[in-house]
N, C-alpha and C positions, 0 to 999 in steps of 0.2 A: 763290618763284617754280617752275612746275610744270618740270620735268626735260624737253625735249623728248627724243620717242624714236624710232628710223629701225625698219622692219622686224617691227614684232611688236608685241603689247599693250605696255603698260608693265606690266602683272600678269602678262604669261605671260616677258617678257624677266627680272622678278625673281625669280620662279619658278626660271627655267633656268638664271639665276647663281648661286642657293644651292645648288642640288642639285651643280653643280659642284662647287661650295667644298668637298662631302664626295670630291670625287674629288680633290681639291688643287688648287692656286693655278693650274697649267700648262693644264690643262685647263677650269679658269673661265673662264679669261684667254679659248683660245681660243673657247668656246664662248657667252665675249658679246661679242668680237668679231664671231660670224658672226653674232650676234643684231645687230646695230646697221649690218650693211651697209644700205646704203639708195642711192635711185636714181643717186644720184652715184658710186656705186664705178664705177672707168672698166669693168670689165665689163659692170657692169648698164646703166649707160649706153649702151656700145655696143651693147647689144640695144636700148633703146627709139629708139638711132637708126634700128636696122633696122624696127623695129618700125612706126615713122610714118612712114618712107618705103616700106613696103610699102603704107602706103592710103595716101599723097599719088601717090605714082610708079613701084606696082605695080613694083618692085623691091627687094632687099634693100641694093644697093649705093648708100648713102646719100654717098658720097662721090662718086660720077659725077652728083650734081645741081647742087653748085656751080656748074655753065653750066644747067642746064634754064631754061627762062621760054618762057612763054605764054599768053595768054589766054585765059582756059577758062569765059568769062563769065557769071561771079557776080558782078560790079556792081563788082569789085575791081581793074581793072586790069589790068595785067601780074602775074601769079603766077611768082614767080621765086626759084632757090635751093635751099640745104637744109631751107626749115623751111616755102615759100613767101609767101619776103615780095612785098609788095602796094603797086605802085604809088598804090592810091587805100586805102591803111591807114597811112601814116603810116612800117610798120618798113621800106621800100623805100627811104625817104626818108634816115633814119637811117643805115641802113646804107652808100649813097654819101659819108656827108657823115664817116663813123668812117673809111671806107677812105680819103680824101679828106685828111682830116687827118692819116692817116698814108704817103698818096704824092699829093702837091701834082700835078696836070697830070694823073692817071689819064684810060682812056682813056673812064669813064664821071664826068668829074667838071664836061664841057659842056653835062651833062642835070641840073648839079643845082636851073637854074631852072625848066625844064620839069616836074621832078619837086615842086617846091611849087607850082607851078601845078594842077596837073592831082592832089595829094595831097586825099584825100576825096570824087574822082569814080571813075569807068572810064574817063576820056577818055585817049586816048595822045596830044593834041595838047603836040607839042614833044620827042615821042619818037620815032615814027616818021620815015624807015622805018629809022635807022641801031642804033637802041638794042639790038636782041635779039643782032646780032651784035655789036655791041660788050661786051654782057655777058657773053656765049661768049670773048667774047675775054680780058676782065677776070679772068673765073671760071681764065682761066689762071698768074694769077698767083697767087705763094702766100702775099702779102701781103692779097687779096682771099677769098681763101679762111679765112683767118683771122679776118677783119671779118664776114666770115659763121659763124665759132663762135661769135665772142666778144658778136656781135648776139644770136644762137639763145639764148644762154644767159643773156645780160644782161635779154630780155626775156621771155621762155620757160620756161627752163629753169630758171635758179636760182629763180625768185617758185614755181614748181609744186612742188620739192621740198620749199622753207621751208614753204610755207603746208602742206605734208604733214604735214612732222614737226609740225606744231604742234597739228594736227588727229592725232597719234597714227599716220600710218598705213602699211605700207609699201611695198617696192618697188614692187610693182603700182599701189597707192591710189597714190604718186607719180606714176605712170606715166599713170593715168588723170588726174589731173590735167593732167599736160604736157600730153600731146595733147588735151585739150578747152580749154587756153589755145592753141596750134598754131592751132585752128581757129577758134574763137568771139573768141577776146582775151579780154582782161579792162578792156575798158569799160564803163560803166554801165548799156547793154539788157538786155531782157531775157534776151537769148540769151546774151551774155558768160559767163565762165565765174563770176565773181564770182559773178553770177543763177543760175549751175546749184548752185553749188551752195551757197546761201542755201535755194532750193527741197528740195536733200537732208538740209540740217540740220533742216527745219521738219518733216521727215519720218521724222529718226532721228540717232541721235548717235552721232559718232565716238569712236573710241574715247578721247583726250584727256578726254569728258566722262562716261567711265565707259559707250560704248557698246560693242558688238558692230562687230570691225571690216567682218567680211563683209555683214550688215546694211549696214551706212551702204554701202559700198560699191555695194552691190546700188540705193540710194535714190539712188547718185549716176547711176549710169548712167542709170537710168532721168530721170534729171533732164536731162541730155544728151542720151537719145534723142529726148526731147522738145521741147529747144533744135534739134535739128538738123532735126528737121520743118518748121519754122517758118521753112526755108529750101527753095525746090527743088534749091538747086546744092548741098544738104547731107543731101538727103532719105532718101539711101541707106544706112541704119545698120549696116552690115556691119563697119566698126569696131569699132563695140560690140559685136555682136550675136553674129558668130562667129570674135571677136580675143579681146577684153577681157574678155566674158561666162564664154566657156570657159575662159580659166584663172579665172578670181572661181569658178565651178563645180568646179572640179579644185581648190578651197582651195591652188591657187599664188600665195601671197601675196608669194612672195619673187622671184617671174620664175626660177623654174631651172627648165636646159635638162634636156629637150629640150623644146622648145615647137612646135606644131602649130599654125594657125590660119589661114580663108580672109578674104580681101578684096577686096568685088565678086566673088564664085566663083573670086579663085584662090587658090591653097593656096600656102600658105609653111612653111618650117621652118629653125628653128635647132637643133644639135645641141649 
């Protein structure tokens, strides 16, 4: 069984460990640990949350987005919360159901029948006029904040990291997967994350298959840009062109700080 690796190619990891063994067990352990850092490392995950928030909300303050809600006119109904849960794409329904299981009688529970009805559409029927205000009220509840965190991880973050490890890509690569799943979902259509990955695999091999990491990630980002351009609401590709592609050109495969990037013309920095 192939051992999954995180943060660098398997060949590079073995080289690092072997070189470190010459210097002694302690250094070897420290080097191997550094090489094994993935996007789920707490510090890297915080960077990922800020990067996505810069694109989704034009702010690095991702925790301020628990209360965010609006219809952005993309055909997905209301978009809300820290990861853009949508009333038309089932993830908002799953979130409110989870919250209600954990806290029956919450302020959003009465909207569950309407959320089930509008799922798969851009309709607000049964949600207006009170749903946005009640969402913002619920966002003050730590239980709802935790539910958002947990659904983000279950539906988006954890699958991206898991697939990234399987493909042998590091922190940046895992983030490119995560950002793609956030925007496109992981359904069966031609612009979903799975389809984007398949287009990339047709052009380049990931490190787990003996390929070069930078070459593969460029192929993945090319496929991602193609998918974004298929939909008017996502046609601005700056979150790839002036953010992820910048990190890749700099060979910053571990997303080490400082980081400087632009999204929609706005400049951001993490020191």
